[in-house]
C-alpha atoms as an extended CHARMM CRD file, in Angstrom:
* protein
*
        65  EXT
         1         1  MET       CA            317.1020000000       54.9930000000       23.6500000000  PROA      1               0.0000000000
         2         2  LEU       CA            317.9640000000       56.1600000000       27.1690000000  PROA      2               0.0000000000
         3         3  SER       CA            321.6130000000       54.5450000000       27.5360000000  PROA      3               0.0000000000
         4         4  ASP       CA            324.3940000000       53.6620000000       24.8400000000  PROA      4               0.0000000000
         5         5  GLY       CA            323.0980000000       50.6840000000       23.4070000000  PROA      5               0.0000000000
         6         6  SER       CA            325.3550000000       48.2600000000       25.2880000000  PROA      6               0.0000000000
         7         7  PRO       CA            323.4540000000       46.2550000000       26.8030000000  PROA      7               0.0000000000
         8         8  LYS       CA            322.5290000000       43.0080000000       25.3500000000  PROA      8               0.0000000000
         9         9  ARG       CA            319.4340000000       40.8320000000       25.1850000000  PROA      9               0.0000000000
        10        10  THR       CA            317.8120000000       37.6520000000       23.3320000000  PROA      10              0.0000000000
        11        11  PHE       CA            314.8050000000       37.5180000000       22.1530000000  PROA      11              0.0000000000
        12        12  CYS       CA            312.5520000000       33.7900000000       21.2920000000  PROA      12              0.0000000000
        13        13  TYR       CA            309.6030000000       33.3180000000       19.7860000000  PROA      13              0.0000000000
        14        14  VAL       CA            306.3020000000       34.2480000000       21.6680000000  PROA      14              0.0000000000
        15        15  ALA       CA            305.2330000000       30.5020000000       21.1520000000  PROA      15              0.0000000000
        16        16  ASP       CA            308.0390000000       28.8680000000       22.4070000000  PROA      16              0.0000000000
        17        17  ALA       CA            307.3670000000       31.3740000000       25.7650000000  PROA      17              0.0000000000
        18        18  VAL       CA            304.1260000000       30.4530000000       26.2740000000  PROA      18              0.0000000000
        19        19  VAL       CA            305.1470000000       26.5380000000       25.9420000000  PROA      19              0.0000000000
        20        20  GLY       CA            307.8810000000       27.9720000000       28.5650000000  PROA      20              0.0000000000
        21        21  TYR       CA            305.5720000000       30.1330000000       30.7480000000  PROA      21              0.0000000000
        22        22  TYR       CA            302.9600000000       26.2560000000       30.2980000000  PROA      22              0.0000000000
        23        23  LYS       CA            305.6910000000       24.0630000000       31.5250000000  PROA      23              0.0000000000
        24        24  ILE       CA            306.7810000000       26.7250000000       34.6070000000  PROA      24              0.0000000000
        25        25  LEU       CA            302.5900000000       26.9220000000       35.7790000000  PROA      25              0.0000000000
        26        26  VAL       CA            302.3300000000       22.5330000000       35.3290000000  PROA      26              0.0000000000
        27        27  ARG       CA            305.7880000000       21.0980000000       36.7230000000  PROA      27              0.0000000000
        28        28  GLY       CA            306.9260000000       24.8090000000       39.0930000000  PROA      28              0.0000000000
        29        29  ARG       CA            307.6650000000       24.7980000000       42.1650000000  PROA      29              0.0000000000
        30        30  PRO       CA            306.4110000000       27.5810000000       44.4150000000  PROA      30              0.0000000000
        31        31  GLY       CA            309.6400000000       30.0980000000       45.3220000000  PROA      31              0.0000000000
        32        32  GLU       CA            311.7430000000       28.9250000000       42.7890000000  PROA      32              0.0000000000
        33        33  ALA       CA            312.7930000000       31.6640000000       40.1460000000  PROA      33              0.0000000000
        34        34  TYR       CA            312.7140000000       30.1420000000       36.1210000000  PROA      34              0.0000000000
        35        35  ASN       CA            314.2660000000       31.7140000000       33.2070000000  PROA      35              0.0000000000
        36        36  VAL       CA            312.3770000000       31.6770000000       29.7730000000  PROA      36              0.0000000000
        37        37  GLY       CA            314.2580000000       32.2080000000       26.3960000000  PROA      37              0.0000000000
        38        38  VAL       CA            316.8080000000       31.4200000000       24.9120000000  PROA      38              0.0000000000
        39        39  GLU       CA            320.6720000000       31.9120000000       25.9360000000  PROA      39              0.0000000000
        40        40  GLU       CA            322.3080000000       32.9020000000       22.1710000000  PROA      40              0.0000000000
        41        41  PRO       CA            322.2230000000       34.7720000000       20.3230000000  PROA      41              0.0000000000
        42        42  GLU       CA            322.9520000000       38.3320000000       21.9380000000  PROA      42              0.0000000000
        43        43  ILE       CA            322.4280000000       41.1780000000       20.7190000000  PROA      43              0.0000000000
        44        44  SER       CA            323.2140000000       44.2680000000       21.3270000000  PROA      44              0.0000000000
        45        45  MET       CA            320.5200000000       47.1540000000       21.7580000000  PROA      45              0.0000000000
        46        46  ALA       CA            322.4740000000       50.1600000000       19.6400000000  PROA      46              0.0000000000
        47        47  GLU       CA            322.3930000000       46.6730000000       17.0810000000  PROA      47              0.0000000000
        48        48  LEU       CA            319.3520000000       45.6760000000       16.6920000000  PROA      48              0.0000000000
        49        49  ALA       CA            318.2270000000       49.8520000000       16.7620000000  PROA      49              0.0000000000
        50        50  GLU       CA            320.8300000000       49.8570000000       13.7430000000  PROA      50              0.0000000000
        51        51  LYS       CA            318.8550000000       46.7410000000       11.9470000000  PROA      51              0.0000000000
        52        52  MET       CA            316.1300000000       48.3510000000       12.4270000000  PROA      52              0.0000000000
        53        53  VAL       CA            317.3590000000       51.6680000000       10.9190000000  PROA      53              0.0000000000
        54        54  TYR       CA            318.5620000000       49.7770000000        7.7370000000  PROA      54              0.0000000000
        55        55  LEU       CA            315.3000000000       46.9800000000        7.3560000000  PROA      55              0.0000000000
        56        56  ASP       CA            313.2260000000       50.9870000000        7.0600000000  PROA      56              0.0000000000
        57        57  GLU       CA            315.5330000000       52.9530000000        4.7360000000  PROA      57              0.0000000000
        58        58  ASN       CA            315.8480000000       49.6900000000        2.5350000000  PROA      58              0.0000000000
        59        59  PHE       CA            312.8150000000       47.6850000000        2.6660000000  PROA      59              0.0000000000
        60        60  SER       CA            309.5390000000       50.1420000000        4.2470000000  PROA      60              0.0000000000
        61        61  VAL       CA            306.6650000000       50.3000000000        1.6740000000  PROA      61              0.0000000000
        62        62  THR       CA            305.7790000000       54.2790000000        1.2240000000  PROA      62              0.0000000000
        63        63  ALA       CA            302.5300000000       55.4730000000        0.1930000000  PROA      63              0.0000000000
        64        64  ALA       CA            301.8940000000       56.9460000000       -3.1620000000  PROA      64              0.0000000000
        65        65  GLY       CA            300.7880000000       60.7450000000       -2.8460000000  PROA      65              0.0000000000
């Protein structure tokens, strides 16, 4: 991570984003700015990294060797 992890982001399902992009393609106006996504819940990149580490440590499958 190249920052302190404080920037926050939201995430949405790819299918929802595609629907949003399609609506803009069909109904949008040239030159207008559009945001596609959700407003909540926001998560910091540090929190997301911590959750990923937790999931890896607690739920990852190891190969039998």
